[in-house]
C-alpha positions in Angstrom: 20.3 24.0 -7.9 18.9 23.1 -4.5 16.8 20.4 -3.0 14.4 20.8 -0.1 12.4 18.3 1.9 9.6 18.6 4.3 8.7 15.9 6.8 5.7 15.9 9.0 5.8 13.7 12.0 3.0 11.1 12.5 0.1 12.4 14.6 0.0 11.6 18.3 -3.4 10.0 17.7 -1.8 7.5 15.3 0.7 6.4 18.0 -2.1 6.1 20.6 -4.3 4.1 18.2 -1.5 1.7 17.4 -0.8 1.2 21.0 -4.4 0.5 21.8 -4.7 -1.9 18.9 -1.6 -3.8 20.1 -3.0 -4.0 23.6 -6.1 -5.6 22.1 -4.0 -8.1 20.2 -4.5 -6.5 16.8 -1.6 -6.7 14.3 -1.2 -3.3 12.7 -0.8 -2.8 9.0 -0.5 0.5 7.2 -1.9 1.4 3.8 -0.8 4.7 2.3 -0.5 6.4 -1.0 3.0 7.6 -0.1 6.2 6.7 -2.0 7.6 3.3 -0.8 10.6 4.9 0.9 8.3 7.4 2.7 6.0 4.7 3.8 8.9 2.6 5.1 10.2 5.6 7.1 6.8 6.4 8.6 6.3 2.7 9.5 9.7 2.6 11.2 8.9 5.7 13.1 5.6 4.1 14.3 7.2 0.7 15.0 5.0 -1.0 12.4 6.7 -4.2 11.2 6.4 -5.7 7.7 7.5 -5.3 4.1 6.6 -2.3 1.9 4.5 -3.5 -1.0 3.8 -1.1 -3.8 0.5 -0.9 -5.7 2.1 -2.4 -8.7 3.4 -5.4 -6.7 0.0 -5.7 -4.9 -1.8 -5.8 -8.3 0.5 -8.6 -9.5 -0.1 -10.8 -6.4 -2.3 -13.9 -6.8 -5.1 -14.3 -4.3 -3.1 -17.0 -2.6 0.1 -14.9 -2.3 -2.0 -11.9 -1.1 -3.6 -14.1 1.7 -0.1 -15.3 2.7 1.4 -11.8 2.9 -1.6 -10.0 4.5 -3.4 -12.0 7.1 -6.9 -10.7 7.9 -9.4 -12.2 10.2 -12.9 -10.8 10.8 -15.0 -12.5 13.5 -18.6 -12.0 14.5 -19.4 -9.2 16.8 -20.5 -10.1 20.2 -23.5 -8.4 21.6 -23.7 -7.8 25.3 -27.1 -7.1 26.6 -27.4 -5.1 29.7 
């Protein structure tokens, strides 16, 4: 019996996008369909902080708990006329 594993590093564009977001004051969250352990490893590699939440755990969260765990703020766009 043997076991093999293949790992692909995150794309350079992901690192650049995360850096740009942080420069703009955006807190980065990652959503993926990967296994929780894989997601945690990728998040560590990209320096993304936070807990891994599985889909089952997410489905079980109340709206209040979800809003506490995942903070999202959307503001109005500003239009700059030339």
